[in-house]
Phi, psi and omega in degrees: 000134181236148167240114196250122171252135183210169177112355178290174181167186178254126189219154179275162176305141182083000177275183191228148170213151178239123183258140177245146178221104188250138170260126177235163183114190187272097182226155169285300183192169173254147188254229176300131185227135186234143170257132179232161172222157179221116174270157178308125180076009183233167180274160183286132178244154175278135184253308186206148173219164184214128178282175178296342179255014172074022172286135191236153172217151189218148172291154184301324192290341180247005186292134180092344182244320184254146176223123176267143175204165178222156181230101187295327181292332179259004188041054184226141175238128181258159162228103185271127178234114181251162180042052180296144183240156175301333173286353170278356176300125180179170166280130180252130176250144164252154177232139180206146174275123184239131186268121179241172172301333180264000178141199182252127175236154181244139189226150170244138166288172182279355183084149178222128196275132172247116181242124183246111176274147180262000000 
């Protein structure tokens, strides 16, 4: 089982990016999923999360700008990021609970770099 994060890049302030987190392998589904980020010299912080029933939560600094969503048929969770700011620059990681035949497991994706220029 792999959790693949993608969609990062370089964007100007005010721009948008959409991150994707895809679970692959022999799985039933992905449940609770979170996007976290870590900027240089800072601790990793939780940015947004979505439950298996699509209840969402956001850190205050991204409310109204970021939207987390899921496509269960594709085992994918997205993070739509609008009105990006330089302070959003970080490596973004996804973390998900994945249901397999042998139980529920937690996985981290490899991270995708988001750089916002001023």
